[in-house]
PDB file of N, CA, C, O and CB in Angstrom:
ATOM      1  N   MET A   1    -138.839 -73.614  40.416  1.00  0.00           N
ATOM      2  CA  MET A   1    -137.841 -73.467  39.376  1.00  0.00           C
ATOM      3  C   MET A   1    -137.838 -74.724  38.497  1.00  0.00           C
ATOM      4  O   MET A   1    -137.787 -75.840  39.014  1.00  0.00           O
ATOM      5  CB  MET A   1    -136.440 -73.214  39.992  1.00  0.00           C
ATOM      6  N   VAL A   2    -137.890 -74.552  37.207  1.00  0.00           N
ATOM      7  CA  VAL A   2    -137.918 -75.658  36.258  1.00  0.00           C
ATOM      8  C   VAL A   2    -136.510 -75.892  35.724  1.00  0.00           C
ATOM      9  O   VAL A   2    -135.846 -74.973  35.245  1.00  0.00           O
ATOM     10  CB  VAL A   2    -138.910 -75.372  35.096  1.00  0.00           C
ATOM     11  N   GLU A   3    -136.072 -77.146  35.819  1.00  0.00           N
ATOM     12  CA  GLU A   3    -134.762 -77.484  35.258  1.00  0.00           C
ATOM     13  C   GLU A   3    -134.906 -77.715  33.768  1.00  0.00           C
ATOM     14  O   GLU A   3    -135.897 -78.287  33.312  1.00  0.00           O
ATOM     15  CB  GLU A   3    -134.158 -78.737  35.949  1.00  0.00           C
ATOM     16  N   GLU A   4    -133.934 -77.276  33.024  1.00  0.00           N
ATOM     17  CA  GLU A   4    -133.949 -77.509  31.582  1.00  0.00           C
ATOM     18  C   GLU A   4    -132.751 -78.376  31.227  1.00  0.00           C
ATOM     19  O   GLU A   4    -131.612 -78.064  31.575  1.00  0.00           O
ATOM     20  CB  GLU A   4    -133.924 -76.165  30.785  1.00  0.00           C
ATOM     21  N   TRP A   5    -133.030 -79.469  30.529  1.00  0.00           N
ATOM     22  CA  TRP A   5    -131.973 -80.384  30.129  1.00  0.00           C
ATOM     23  C   TRP A   5    -131.345 -79.922  28.819  1.00  0.00           C
ATOM     24  O   TRP A   5    -132.014 -79.311  27.986  1.00  0.00           O
ATOM     25  CB  TRP A   5    -132.518 -81.814  29.990  1.00  0.00           C
ATOM     26  N   VAL A   6    -130.093 -80.208  28.644  1.00  0.00           N
ATOM     27  CA  VAL A   6    -129.385 -79.883  27.413  1.00  0.00           C
ATOM     28  C   VAL A   6    -128.985 -81.194  26.743  1.00  0.00           C
ATOM     29  O   VAL A   6    -128.329 -82.037  27.356  1.00  0.00           O
ATOM     30  CB  VAL A   6    -128.133 -78.980  27.693  1.00  0.00           C
ATOM     31  N   VAL A   7    -129.378 -81.358  25.496  1.00  0.00           N
ATOM     32  CA  VAL A   7    -129.043 -82.573  24.744  1.00  0.00           C
ATOM     33  C   VAL A   7    -127.651 -82.388  24.161  1.00  0.00           C
ATOM     34  O   VAL A   7    -127.397 -81.444  23.413  1.00  0.00           O
ATOM     35  CB  VAL A   7    -130.098 -82.866  23.612  1.00  0.00           C
ATOM     36  N   LEU A   8    -126.751 -83.302  24.514  1.00  0.00           N
ATOM     37  CA  LEU A   8    -125.374 -83.216  24.040  1.00  0.00           C
ATOM     38  C   LEU A   8    -125.167 -83.936  22.723  1.00  0.00           C
ATOM     39  O   LEU A   8    -124.241 -83.622  21.975  1.00  0.00           O
ATOM     40  CB  LEU A   8    -124.439 -83.777  25.071  1.00  0.00           C
ATOM     41  N   GLY A   9    -126.017 -84.888  22.441  1.00  0.00           N
ATOM     42  CA  GLY A   9    -125.909 -85.654  21.206  1.00  0.00           C
ATOM     43  C   GLY A   9    -126.278 -87.100  21.461  1.00  0.00           C
ATOM     44  O   GLY A   9    -126.516 -87.490  22.604  1.00  0.00           O
ATOM     45  N   PRO A  10    -126.327 -87.894  20.409  1.00  0.00           N
ATOM     46  CA  PRO A  10    -126.679 -89.311  20.576  1.00  0.00           C
ATOM     47  C   PRO A  10    -125.519 -90.079  21.204  1.00  0.00           C
ATOM     48  O   PRO A  10    -124.368 -89.645  21.157  1.00  0.00           O
ATOM     49  CB  PRO A  10    -127.061 -89.942  19.216  1.00  0.00           C
ATOM     50  N   HIS A  11    -125.845 -91.223  21.791  1.00  0.00           N
ATOM     51  CA  HIS A  11    -124.779 -92.095  22.270  1.00  0.00           C
ATOM     52  C   HIS A  11    -123.902 -92.464  21.086  1.00  0.00           C
ATOM     53  O   HIS A  11    -124.401 -92.671  19.980  1.00  0.00           O
ATOM     54  CB  HIS A  11    -125.353 -93.371  22.965  1.00  0.00           C
ATOM     55  N   GLU A  12    -122.598 -92.548  21.314  1.00  0.00           N
ATOM     56  CA  GLU A  12    -121.659 -92.808  20.223  1.00  0.00           C
ATOM     57  C   GLU A  12    -122.002 -94.065  19.429  1.00  0.00           C
ATOM     58  O   GLU A  12    -121.920 -94.066  18.201  1.00  0.00           O
ATOM     59  CB  GLU A  12    -120.263 -92.929  20.773  1.00  0.00           C
ATOM     60  N   TYR A  13    -122.385 -95.137  20.130  1.00  0.00           N
ATOM     61  CA  TYR A  13    -122.623 -96.387  19.406  1.00  0.00           C
ATOM     62  C   TYR A  13    -123.857 -96.303  18.513  1.00  0.00           C
ATOM     63  O   TYR A  13    -124.024 -97.140  17.625  1.00  0.00           O
ATOM     64  CB  TYR A  13    -122.778 -97.540  20.388  1.00  0.00           C
ATOM     65  N   LEU A  14    -124.719 -95.319  18.725  1.00  0.00           N
ATOM     66  CA  LEU A  14    -125.900 -95.181  17.873  1.00  0.00           C
ATOM     67  C   LEU A  14    -125.632 -94.331  16.632  1.00  0.00           C
ATOM     68  O   LEU A  14    -126.505 -94.191  15.776  1.00  0.00           O
ATOM     69  CB  LEU A  14    -127.039 -94.576  18.666  1.00  0.00           C
ATOM     70  N   LEU A  15    -124.439 -93.767  16.532  1.00  0.00           N
ATOM     71  CA  LEU A  15    -124.100 -93.009  15.335  1.00  0.00           C
ATOM     72  C   LEU A  15    -123.871 -93.937  14.143  1.00  0.00           C
ATOM     73  O   LEU A  15    -124.031 -93.540  12.989  1.00  0.00           O
ATOM     74  CB  LEU A  15    -122.856 -92.151  15.585  1.00  0.00           C
ATOM     75  N   GLU A  16    -123.496 -95.172  14.443  1.00  0.00           N
ATOM     76  CA  GLU A  16    -123.254 -96.139  13.382  1.00  0.00           C
ATOM     77  C   GLU A  16    -124.475 -97.031  13.213  1.00  0.00           C
ATOM     78  O   GLU A  16    -125.200 -97.308  14.169  1.00  0.00           O
ATOM     79  CB  GLU A  16    -122.002 -96.985  13.685  1.00  0.00           C
ATOM     80  N   LYS A  17    -124.684 -97.465  12.004  1.00  0.00           N
ATOM     81  CA  LYS A  17    -125.771 -98.398  11.742  1.00  0.00           C
ATOM     82  C   LYS A  17    -125.211 -99.811  11.758  1.00  0.00           C
ATOM     83  O   LYS A  17    -124.097-100.056  11.295  1.00  0.00           O
ATOM     84  CB  LYS A  17    -126.467 -98.090  10.383  1.00  0.00           C
ATOM     85  N   ALA A  18    -125.981-100.719  12.288  1.00  0.00           N
ATOM     86  CA  ALA A  18    -125.551-102.109  12.375  1.00  0.00           C
ATOM     87  C   ALA A  18    -125.652-102.789  11.015  1.00  0.00           C
ATOM     88  O   ALA A  18    -126.517-102.460  10.203  1.00  0.00           O
ATOM     89  CB  ALA A  18    -126.388-102.868  13.413  1.00  0.00           C
ATOM     90  N   ASP A  19    -124.765-103.729  10.785  1.00  0.00           N
ATOM     91  CA  ASP A  19    -124.867-104.608   9.622  1.00  0.00           C
ATOM     92  C   ASP A  19    -125.986-105.589   9.958  1.00  0.00           C
ATOM     93  O   ASP A  19    -125.839-106.409  10.864  1.00  0.00           O
ATOM     94  CB  ASP A  19    -123.483-105.355   9.296  1.00  0.00           C
ATOM     95  N   LEU A  20    -127.090-105.515   9.245  1.00  0.00           N
ATOM     96  CA  LEU A  20    -128.265-106.317   9.587  1.00  0.00           C
ATOM     97  C   LEU A  20    -128.009-107.815   9.519  1.00  0.00           C
ATOM     98  O   LEU A  20    -128.591-108.574  10.294  1.00  0.00           O
ATOM     99  CB  LEU A  20    -129.402-105.966   8.673  1.00  0.00           C
ATOM    100  N   GLU A  21    -127.151-108.253   8.607  1.00  0.00           N
ATOM    101  CA  GLU A  21    -126.826-109.679   8.527  1.00  0.00           C
ATOM    102  C   GLU A  21    -126.117-110.140   9.797  1.00  0.00           C
ATOM    103  O   GLU A  21    -126.455-111.180  10.363  1.00  0.00           O
ATOM    104  CB  GLU A  21    -125.948-109.966   7.294  1.00  0.00           C
ATOM    105  N   LYS A  22    -125.133-109.361  10.238  1.00  0.00           N
ATOM    106  CA  LYS A  22    -124.392-109.710  11.455  1.00  0.00           C
ATOM    107  C   LYS A  22    -125.287-109.601  12.683  1.00  0.00           C
ATOM    108  O   LYS A  22    -125.218-110.438  13.583  1.00  0.00           O
ATOM    109  CB  LYS A  22    -123.161-108.802  11.617  1.00  0.00           C
ATOM    110  N   LEU A  23    -126.125-108.573  12.718  1.00  0.00           N
ATOM    111  CA  LEU A  23    -127.034-108.397  13.834  1.00  0.00           C
ATOM    112  C   LEU A  23    -128.028-109.558  13.901  1.00  0.00           C
ATOM    113  O   LEU A  23    -128.364-110.037  14.984  1.00  0.00           O
ATOM    114  CB  LEU A  23    -127.774-107.058  13.716  1.00  0.00           C
ATOM    115  N   GLU A  24    -128.485-109.996  12.752  1.00  0.00           N
ATOM    116  CA  GLU A  24    -129.411-111.136  12.704  1.00  0.00           C
ATOM    117  C   GLU A  24    -128.747-112.373  13.310  1.00  0.00           C
ATOM    118  O   GLU A  24    -129.381-113.106  14.070  1.00  0.00           O
ATOM    119  CB  GLU A  24    -129.858-111.422  11.241  1.00  0.00           C
ATOM    120  N   GLU A  25    -127.479-112.609  12.980  1.00  0.00           N
ATOM    121  CA  GLU A  25    -126.746-113.753  13.531  1.00  0.00           C
ATOM    122  C   GLU A  25    -126.606-113.623  15.049  1.00  0.00           C
ATOM    123  O   GLU A  25    -126.795-114.597  15.777  1.00  0.00           O
ATOM    124  CB  GLU A  25    -125.353-113.870  12.875  1.00  0.00           C
ATOM    125  N   LYS A  26    -126.272-112.413  15.528  1.00  0.00           N
ATOM    126  CA  LYS A  26    -126.105-112.188  16.967  1.00  0.00           C
ATOM    127  C   LYS A  26    -127.417-112.408  17.715  1.00  0.00           C
ATOM    128  O   LYS A  26    -127.439-113.036  18.774  1.00  0.00           O
ATOM    129  CB  LYS A  26    -125.582-110.768  17.229  1.00  0.00           C
ATOM    130  N   VAL A  27    -128.492-111.895  17.167  1.00  0.00           N
ATOM    131  CA  VAL A  27    -129.802-112.048  17.805  1.00  0.00           C
ATOM    132  C   VAL A  27    -130.194-113.519  17.844  1.00  0.00           C
ATOM    133  O   VAL A  27    -130.656-114.010  18.874  1.00  0.00           O
ATOM    134  CB  VAL A  27    -130.877-111.224  17.058  1.00  0.00           C
ATOM    135  N   TYR A  28    -130.017-114.217  16.749  1.00  0.00           N
ATOM    136  CA  TYR A  28    -130.384-115.630  16.694  1.00  0.00           C
ATOM    137  C   TYR A  28    -129.563-116.441  17.700  1.00  0.00           C
ATOM    138  O   TYR A  28    -130.109-117.286  18.409  1.00  0.00           O
ATOM    139  CB  TYR A  28    -130.183-116.182  15.269  1.00  0.00           C
ATOM    140  N   GLU A  29    -128.262-116.188  17.762  1.00  0.00           N
ATOM    141  CA  GLU A  29    -127.400-116.895  18.707  1.00  0.00           C
ATOM    142  C   GLU A  29    -127.795-116.581  20.146  1.00  0.00           C
ATOM    143  O   GLU A  29    -127.797-117.474  20.993  1.00  0.00           O
ATOM    144  CB  GLU A  29    -125.930-116.527  18.471  1.00  0.00           C
ATOM    145  N   LEU A  30    -128.125-115.333  20.433  1.00  0.00           N
ATOM    146  CA  LEU A  30    -128.551-114.944  21.772  1.00  0.00           C
ATOM    147  C   LEU A  30    -129.834-115.668  22.171  1.00  0.00           C
ATOM    148  O   LEU A  30    -129.955-116.157  23.294  1.00  0.00           O
ATOM    149  CB  LEU A  30    -128.755-113.428  21.846  1.00  0.00           C
ATOM    150  N   ILE A  31    -130.784-115.733  21.251  1.00  0.00           N
ATOM    151  CA  ILE A  31    -132.050-116.408  21.527  1.00  0.00           C
ATOM    152  C   ILE A  31    -131.833-117.912  21.700  1.00  0.00           C
ATOM    153  O   ILE A  31    -132.447-118.530  22.570  1.00  0.00           O
ATOM    154  CB  ILE A  31    -133.060-116.141  20.395  1.00  0.00           C
ATOM    155  N   LYS A  32    -130.967-118.498  20.883  1.00  0.00           N
ATOM    156  CA  LYS A  32    -130.662-119.924  21.033  1.00  0.00           C
ATOM    157  C   LYS A  32    -130.041-120.199  22.402  1.00  0.00           C
ATOM    158  O   LYS A  32    -130.358-121.199  23.047  1.00  0.00           O
ATOM    159  CB  LYS A  32    -129.710-120.396  19.910  1.00  0.00           C
ATOM    160  N   LYS A  33    -129.165-119.315  22.834  1.00  0.00           N
ATOM    161  CA  LYS A  33    -128.464-119.497  24.104  1.00  0.00           C
ATOM    162  C   LYS A  33    -129.375-119.262  25.308  1.00  0.00           C
ATOM    163  O   LYS A  33    -129.379-120.054  26.251  1.00  0.00           O
ATOM    164  CB  LYS A  33    -127.270-118.561  24.176  1.00  0.00           C
ATOM    165  N   GLU A  34    -130.146-118.176  25.275  1.00  0.00           N
ATOM    166  CA  GLU A  34    -130.930-117.746  26.430  1.00  0.00           C
ATOM    167  C   GLU A  34    -132.357-118.288  26.469  1.00  0.00           C
ATOM    168  O   GLU A  34    -132.950-118.394  27.542  1.00  0.00           O
ATOM    169  CB  GLU A  34    -130.978-116.266  26.460  1.00  0.00           C
ATOM    170  N   GLY A  35    -132.906-118.629  25.315  1.00  0.00           N
ATOM    171  CA  GLY A  35    -134.308-119.060  25.279  1.00  0.00           C
ATOM    172  C   GLY A  35    -135.225-117.847  25.212  1.00  0.00           C
ATOM    173  O   GLY A  35    -134.949-116.894  24.483  1.00  0.00           O
ATOM    174  N   ARG A  36    -136.314-117.884  25.971  1.00  0.00           N
ATOM    175  CA  ARG A  36    -137.284-116.769  25.970  1.00  0.00           C
ATOM    176  C   ARG A  36    -136.628-115.482  26.444  1.00  0.00           C
ATOM    177  O   ARG A  36    -136.002-115.439  27.503  1.00  0.00           O
ATOM    178  CB  ARG A  36    -138.497-117.099  26.867  1.00  0.00           C
ATOM    179  N   LEU A  37    -136.782-114.445  25.649  1.00  0.00           N
ATOM    180  CA  LEU A  37    -136.222-113.138  26.012  1.00  0.00           C
ATOM    181  C   LEU A  37    -137.197-112.037  25.638  1.00  0.00           C
ATOM    182  O   LEU A  37    -137.752-112.057  24.539  1.00  0.00           O
ATOM    183  CB  LEU A  37    -134.860-112.906  25.319  1.00  0.00           C
ATOM    184  N   PRO A  38    -137.419-111.083  26.520  1.00  0.00           N
ATOM    185  CA  PRO A  38    -138.212-109.920  26.126  1.00  0.00           C
ATOM    186  C   PRO A  38    -137.386-109.043  25.184  1.00  0.00           C
ATOM    187  O   PRO A  38    -136.157-109.024  25.244  1.00  0.00           O
ATOM    188  CB  PRO A  38    -138.673-109.108  27.376  1.00  0.00           C
ATOM    189  N   LEU A  39    -138.071-108.341  24.342  1.00  0.00           N
ATOM    190  CA  LEU A  39    -137.415-107.446  23.386  1.00  0.00           C
ATOM    191  C   LEU A  39    -136.462-106.479  24.090  1.00  0.00           C
ATOM    192  O   LEU A  39    -135.364-106.216  23.598  1.00  0.00           O
ATOM    193  CB  LEU A  39    -138.464-106.660  22.590  1.00  0.00           C
ATOM    194  N   SER A  40    -136.880-105.955  25.236  1.00  0.00           N
ATOM    195  CA  SER A  40    -136.055-104.975  25.950  1.00  0.00           C
ATOM    196  C   SER A  40    -134.705-105.563  26.361  1.00  0.00           C
ATOM    197  O   SER A  40    -133.694-104.861  26.326  1.00  0.00           O
ATOM    198  CB  SER A  40    -136.796-104.465  27.187  1.00  0.00           C
ATOM    199  N   LYS A  41    -134.674-106.830  26.748  1.00  0.00           N
ATOM    200  CA  LYS A  41    -133.405-107.455  27.141  1.00  0.00           C
ATOM    201  C   LYS A  41    -132.498-107.649  25.929  1.00  0.00           C
ATOM    202  O   LYS A  41    -131.290-107.428  26.016  1.00  0.00           O
ATOM    203  CB  LYS A  41    -133.661-108.810  27.832  1.00  0.00           C
ATOM    204  N   ILE A  42    -133.066-108.054  24.815  1.00  0.00           N
ATOM    205  CA  ILE A  42    -132.262-108.205  23.594  1.00  0.00           C
ATOM    206  C   ILE A  42    -131.664-106.856  23.223  1.00  0.00           C
ATOM    207  O   ILE A  42    -130.483-106.766  22.887  1.00  0.00           O
ATOM    208  CB  ILE A  42    -133.121-108.768  22.417  1.00  0.00           C
ATOM    209  N   TRP A  43    -132.472-105.817  23.283  1.00  0.00           N
ATOM    210  CA  TRP A  43    -132.029-104.473  22.896  1.00  0.00           C
ATOM    211  C   TRP A  43    -130.936-103.961  23.824  1.00  0.00           C
ATOM    212  O   TRP A  43    -129.982-103.329  23.369  1.00  0.00           O
ATOM    213  CB  TRP A  43    -133.211-103.499  22.899  1.00  0.00           C
ATOM    214  N   ARG A  44    -131.066-104.228  25.114  1.00  0.00           N
ATOM    215  CA  ARG A  44    -130.040-103.780  26.068  1.00  0.00           C
ATOM    216  C   ARG A  44    -128.731-104.549  25.891  1.00  0.00           C
ATOM    217  O   ARG A  44    -127.661-104.048  26.235  1.00  0.00           O
ATOM    218  CB  ARG A  44    -130.545-103.942  27.507  1.00  0.00           C
ATOM    219  N   THR A  45    -128.820-105.749  25.360  1.00  0.00           N
ATOM    220  CA  THR A  45    -127.639-106.597  25.194  1.00  0.00           C
ATOM    221  C   THR A  45    -126.833-106.222  23.956  1.00  0.00           C
ATOM    222  O   THR A  45    -125.608-106.337  23.955  1.00  0.00           O
ATOM    223  CB  THR A  45    -128.052-108.056  25.111  1.00  0.00           C
ATOM    224  N   LEU A  46    -127.505-105.780  22.915  1.00  0.00           N
ATOM    225  CA  LEU A  46    -126.835-105.514  21.640  1.00  0.00           C
ATOM    226  C   LEU A  46    -126.821-104.016  21.319  1.00  0.00           C
ATOM    227  O   LEU A  46    -127.843-103.344  21.462  1.00  0.00           O
ATOM    228  CB  LEU A  46    -127.526-106.289  20.508  1.00  0.00           C
ATOM    229  N   PRO A  47    -125.683-103.495  20.890  1.00  0.00           N
ATOM    230  CA  PRO A  47    -125.614-102.067  20.546  1.00  0.00           C
ATOM    231  C   PRO A  47    -126.207-101.801  19.167  1.00  0.00           C
ATOM    232  O   PRO A  47    -125.518-101.906  18.152  1.00  0.00           O
ATOM    233  CB  PRO A  47    -124.160-101.575  20.592  1.00  0.00           C
ATOM    234  N   CYS A  48    -127.483-101.457  19.143  1.00  0.00           N
ATOM    235  CA  CYS A  48    -128.140-101.203  17.865  1.00  0.00           C
ATOM    236  C   CYS A  48    -129.333-100.289  18.089  1.00  0.00           C
ATOM    237  O   CYS A  48    -129.755-100.060  19.223  1.00  0.00           O
ATOM    238  CB  CYS A  48    -128.582-102.528  17.192  1.00  0.00           C
ATOM    239  N   HIS A  49    -129.865 -99.777  17.003  1.00  0.00           N
ATOM    240  CA  HIS A  49    -131.087 -98.987  17.057  1.00  0.00           C
ATOM    241  C   HIS A  49    -132.264 -99.944  17.261  1.00  0.00           C
ATOM    242  O   HIS A  49    -132.202-101.106  16.860  1.00  0.00           O
ATOM    243  CB  HIS A  49    -131.267 -98.131  15.754  1.00  0.00           C
ATOM    244  N   LEU A  50    -133.325 -99.455  17.878  1.00  0.00           N
ATOM    245  CA  LEU A  50    -134.505-100.280  18.083  1.00  0.00           C
ATOM    246  C   LEU A  50    -135.118-100.693  16.742  1.00  0.00           C
ATOM    247  O   LEU A  50    -135.590-101.822  16.606  1.00  0.00           O
ATOM    248  CB  LEU A  50    -135.539 -99.532  18.934  1.00  0.00           C
ATOM    249  N   TRP A  51    -135.117 -99.797  15.754  1.00  0.00           N
ATOM    250  CA  TRP A  51    -135.681-100.145  14.447  1.00  0.00           C
ATOM    251  C   TRP A  51    -134.870-101.254  13.785  1.00  0.00           C
ATOM    252  O   TRP A  51    -135.427-102.077  13.060  1.00  0.00           O
ATOM    253  CB  TRP A  51    -135.730 -98.907  13.533  1.00  0.00           C
ATOM    254  N   GLU A  52    -133.547-101.285  14.029  1.00  0.00           N
ATOM    255  CA  GLU A  52    -132.724-102.346  13.451  1.00  0.00           C
ATOM    256  C   GLU A  52    -133.085-103.700  14.081  1.00  0.00           C
ATOM    257  O   GLU A  52    -133.203-104.711  13.388  1.00  0.00           O
ATOM    258  CB  GLU A  52    -131.214-102.036  13.655  1.00  0.00           C
ATOM    259  N   LEU A  53    -133.255-103.696  15.391  1.00  0.00           N
ATOM    260  CA  LEU A  53    -133.636-104.923  16.076  1.00  0.00           C
ATOM    261  C   LEU A  53    -135.012-105.398  15.610  1.00  0.00           C
ATOM    262  O   LEU A  53    -135.214-106.592  15.394  1.00  0.00           O
ATOM    263  CB  LEU A  53    -133.633-104.711  17.595  1.00  0.00           C
ATOM    264  N   ASP A  54    -135.951-104.474  15.454  1.00  0.00           N
ATOM    265  CA  ASP A  54    -137.277-104.815  14.966  1.00  0.00           C
ATOM    266  C   ASP A  54    -137.200-105.439  13.574  1.00  0.00           C
ATOM    267  O   ASP A  54    -137.869-106.434  13.297  1.00  0.00           O
ATOM    268  CB  ASP A  54    -138.171-103.575  14.944  1.00  0.00           C
ATOM    269  N   THR A  55    -136.389-104.857  12.711  1.00  0.00           N
ATOM    270  CA  THR A  55    -136.214-105.378  11.349  1.00  0.00           C
ATOM    271  C   THR A  55    -135.639-106.789  11.374  1.00  0.00           C
ATOM    272  O   THR A  55    -136.106-107.676  10.660  1.00  0.00           O
ATOM    273  CB  THR A  55    -135.297-104.453  10.531  1.00  0.00           C
ATOM    274  N   VAL A  56    -134.624-106.983  12.202  1.00  0.00           N
ATOM    275  CA  VAL A  56    -133.976-108.291  12.291  1.00  0.00           C
ATOM    276  C   VAL A  56    -134.945-109.343  12.839  1.00  0.00           C
ATOM    277  O   VAL A  56    -134.991-110.463  12.330  1.00  0.00           O
ATOM    278  CB  VAL A  56    -132.722-108.208  13.181  1.00  0.00           C
ATOM    279  N   LEU A  57    -135.709-108.996  13.860  1.00  0.00           N
ATOM    280  CA  LEU A  57    -136.672-109.953  14.411  1.00  0.00           C
ATOM    281  C   LEU A  57    -137.747-110.320  13.391  1.00  0.00           C
ATOM    282  O   LEU A  57    -138.182-111.470  13.337  1.00  0.00           O
ATOM    283  CB  LEU A  57    -137.324-109.381  15.670  1.00  0.00           C
ATOM    284  N   LYS A  58    -138.173-109.358  12.589  1.00  0.00           N
ATOM    285  CA  LYS A  58    -139.150-109.653  11.527  1.00  0.00           C
ATOM    286  C   LYS A  58    -138.543-110.595  10.492  1.00  0.00           C
ATOM    287  O   LYS A  58    -139.211-111.510  10.010  1.00  0.00           O
ATOM    288  CB  LYS A  58    -139.628-108.346  10.843  1.00  0.00           C
ATOM    289  N   ARG A  59    -137.274-110.368  10.151  1.00  0.00           N
ATOM    290  CA  ARG A  59    -136.603-111.239   9.183  1.00  0.00           C
ATOM    291  C   ARG A  59    -136.497-112.661   9.720  1.00  0.00           C
ATOM    292  O   ARG A  59    -136.748-113.625   8.997  1.00  0.00           O
ATOM    293  CB  ARG A  59    -135.203-110.695   8.845  1.00  0.00           C
ATOM    294  N   LEU A  60    -136.125-112.786  10.995  1.00  0.00           N
ATOM    295  CA  LEU A  60    -136.023-114.112  11.606  1.00  0.00           C
ATOM    296  C   LEU A  60    -137.389-114.793  11.684  1.00  0.00           C
ATOM    297  O   LEU A  60    -137.502-115.999  11.462  1.00  0.00           O
ATOM    298  CB  LEU A  60    -135.410-114.006  13.008  1.00  0.00           C
ATOM    299  N   ARG A  61    -138.423-114.015  11.999  1.00  0.00           N
ATOM    300  CA  ARG A  61    -139.782-114.567  12.056  1.00  0.00           C
ATOM    301  C   ARG A  61    -140.225-115.030  10.666  1.00  0.00           C
ATOM    302  O   ARG A  61    -140.806-116.106  10.524  1.00  0.00           O
ATOM    303  CB  ARG A  61    -140.778-113.515  12.616  1.00  0.00           C
ATOM    304  N   ASP A  62    -139.951-114.220   9.645  1.00  0.00           N
ATOM    305  CA  ASP A  62    -140.339-114.573   8.279  1.00  0.00           C
ATOM    306  C   ASP A  62    -139.624-115.844   7.794  1.00  0.00           C
ATOM    307  O   ASP A  62    -140.156-116.579   6.963  1.00  0.00           O
ATOM    308  CB  ASP A  62    -140.035-113.408   7.330  1.00  0.00           C
ATOM    309  N   LYS A  63    -138.433-116.093   8.312  1.00  0.00           N
ATOM    310  CA  LYS A  63    -137.678-117.300   7.971  1.00  0.00           C
ATOM    311  C   LYS A  63    -138.131-118.500   8.806  1.00  0.00           C
ATOM    312  O   LYS A  63    -137.681-119.625   8.586  1.00  0.00           O
ATOM    313  CB  LYS A  63    -136.178-117.060   8.172  1.00  0.00           C
ATOM    314  N   GLY A  64    -139.015-118.251   9.755  1.00  0.00           N
ATOM    315  CA  GLY A  64    -139.502-119.326  10.615  1.00  0.00           C
ATOM    316  C   GLY A  64    -138.519-119.721  11.709  1.00  0.00           C
ATOM    317  O   GLY A  64    -138.602-120.828  12.241  1.00  0.00           O
ATOM    318  N   LEU A  65    -137.591-118.833  12.053  1.00  0.00           N
ATOM    319  CA  LEU A  65    -136.567-119.148  13.039  1.00  0.00           C
ATOM    320  C   LEU A  65    -136.910-118.693  14.456  1.00  0.00           C
ATOM    321  O   LEU A  65    -136.298-119.163  15.415  1.00  0.00           O
ATOM    322  CB  LEU A  65    -135.278-118.530  12.623  1.00  0.00           C
ATOM    323  N   VAL A  66    -137.866-117.796  14.604  1.00  0.00           N
ATOM    324  CA  VAL A  66    -138.305-117.349  15.929  1.00  0.00           C
ATOM    325  C   VAL A  66    -139.830-117.231  15.937  1.00  0.00           C
ATOM    326  O   VAL A  66    -140.464-117.043  14.899  1.00  0.00           O
ATOM    327  CB  VAL A  66    -137.640-115.984  16.311  1.00  0.00           C
ATOM    328  N   ILE A  67    -140.392-117.346  17.129  1.00  0.00           N
ATOM    329  CA  ILE A  67    -141.814-117.096  17.293  1.00  0.00           C
ATOM    330  C   ILE A  67    -141.956-116.034  18.381  1.00  0.00           C
ATOM    331  O   ILE A  67    -141.096-115.897  19.250  1.00  0.00           O
ATOM    332  CB  ILE A  67    -142.602-118.416  17.657  1.00  0.00           C
ATOM    333  N   GLU A  68    -143.045-115.296  18.316  1.00  0.00           N
ATOM    334  CA  GLU A  68    -143.281-114.226  19.283  1.00  0.00           C
ATOM    335  C   GLU A  68    -144.624-114.438  19.965  1.00  0.00           C
ATOM    336  O   GLU A  68    -145.542-115.038  19.406  1.00  0.00           O
ATOM    337  CB  GLU A  68    -143.235-112.841  18.597  1.00  0.00           C
ATOM    338  N   GLU A  69    -144.710-113.938  21.171  1.00  0.00           N
ATOM    339  CA  GLU A  69    -146.005-113.908  21.867  1.00  0.00           C
ATOM    340  C   GLU A  69    -146.034-112.657  22.710  1.00  0.00           C
ATOM    341  O   GLU A  69    -144.996-112.072  23.020  1.00  0.00           O
ATOM    342  CB  GLU A  69    -146.230-115.192  22.751  1.00  0.00           C
ATOM    343  N   GLN A  70    -147.247-112.248  23.081  1.00  0.00           N
ATOM    344  CA  GLN A  70    -147.389-111.060  23.918  1.00  0.00           C
ATOM    345  C   GLN A  70    -147.511-111.442  25.352  1.00  0.00           C
ATOM    346  O   GLN A  70    -147.640-110.573  26.214  1.00  0.00           O
ATOM    347  CB  GLN A  70    -148.585-110.237  23.502  1.00  0.00           C
TER     348      GLN A  70
END
């Protein structure tokens, strides 16, 4: 027997879009406080879409405020 899942909708906090300026400040402060962080930990810490976090990290990188490595 195959179970079928029913999608109820998105998580409530994902219905809203983050203010990228404020999110950028939160991400920068988190990185300053914690040091090295994987993307997944930053994402789990802040209520935002993954694309918003990606955009903010690119903005911070372009400003020379963060560096990334694989």
